[in-house]
N, C-alpha and C positions, 0 to 999 in steps of 0.2 A: 504494500500500500504506500504509494508515494504521496503521503498527505502531510509532508513537512509543510506546515502552513507558511513557513518562511519561503521555502523553495518554490512554492506554488503562488507566490505573490503575483497578482494581476493588479495593475494600478487601479485604485478605487476612484479615480477621477473619471475623465471622459474617455480614456483609452485602455485597452487591454493588450498585453503582449502575446502574440501568436508564436507557436513553437518554431515556425520557420522565419522568425524575425520580421514578420509582416506586422503592420499596425492594424488593429481591429478597432473600429469605432463602436462605442457602446450606444445603443439606442435607449434613451432614458424614457421608457414608456410606463412608468409607474408613478404613483403619488405617495409622497411621504406624509406621515402624520405630523401635524404641527407640534413643535416642541415648545416648552415653556421658555420665555425670554431668558437668554443667558445660559441655557442648558444645551449641551451637545445632544445631537439626535442619533440614535442607533437604528440602523436598517439592516435586515437580513434579507437576502434575495438569491435567486439562482439565474444563471445565464447559460446560453448555448453558444459556444464559440466555434461551431462547425463552418461558419462562413466568415467573410471578411467583416461583416457587421454582426457584432454580438447582440443577441436578443434576450431580453429578460423573459424568463419562463413564468407562466401564470401560476403554476404550482411549485413553489420553491422548497417544498419539504419532501418530495418523492423523486427518487433517482433510480435509474436502471443501470445495471452493470453492462448492458449492451450500448449505452449512450455515453461513451467516454469523453465526449466533447461538452458535457454539462459540468458546471462548476457551482458550488455553493459559496456565497460571498457575504461579507459583512462590511459595513461602512459606518464611520462615525463622522458626522458633519457638524458645522457650527462651532468648531474649536477656536480658541482664542488666537488671534493673529500674531501675538507676541511669543507664542510657544511653538517650537518646531519639532522637538523630539518627545515621543510618548512611549512609556513602558507598558507593554501589554502581555497578558497571559492568555493563551489560546488553548482551550481544552477540548479534546474530542474523545468521547467514550464510545467504544465499539460494542456490538452485541456479544462478541466472543473474541478470543485472542487473535490478533492480526499483526501485521508488520508495518511499522511506521518508520519514516526516515527522520533523523534528527537534523539539526542545522548543519552538522558536519558531514552529513551523508551516511552516518552509521545506521544500521538497521536495528530496530528495537521491537521485540515481540511482547505485546501487552494488549490489554483490552482498553487502556486509557493512555493518552499521550498529551502532555502539557508542554507547550512551547513558550518560553520566555523571550520576547522579542522587543526590540526598540524600533519604532516606526517613525519616519519623518513625515510630518504633515505637509501637504501641498494644498494651498488655497483653503486652509482650515479643515482638511479632510485626511483621514487615514482609513485603511482597510486592506483586506486581502481576500483571496479566493482559495478554495481547496477543491480537490477532486477525488473521485473514487476510481479504482481499477477493477477489471473484470474478476480478479481473484479475491476481492474483498468479500467478507461474509455478509450475506443478506441479513436484514433485520433493522432494528431501530438504533440509530446513533444519536448521541446528545452532544451538541456543540455549544460552547459558552465562551464569552469574551469578557475579560476584565481589563480596563485601561486605567492606569494611575490609581489603582485600588478600588475603582467603581466597577461593580459587576453588572452586566447587562443580562436581559432574560435569556435563559437557556432555550435552545432551538432543537426540536426533535426532527431528525432526518430519517426517512425510510429508504433503505436500499433494497431493491428487488432484483 
């Protein structure tokens, strides 16, 4: 499972990096829930990167092992303009033991992986995307993000 959430970073702004070094434009066709004034807003979503234009998927919580061009993503927007680096903990719990890649490329067999990362904000945004592989166990995964000590809602992801 190549779910090192660092290695799978796809820019959370308006572009995503394609494996062949092409640029994929993100079509922003969803609506965010208004955040309280002064608070950063957390968004969880899914995209399909099979074409040069990445499209947001209507069902962001169900993935197929046959659809390897789908990504689950998170984004935090509305961050203060005077702060550029943010410490984040990204946790992914699998339904059974699987293999994760850590930030150094080492394989880890476990049912949970936590990445401690430092992300650079661009235009008041940070975020990343992860992906599944065909060999990953089917079932319900739980993904959660904490940034600078604030934990955002856990997201259930079903892999079929």
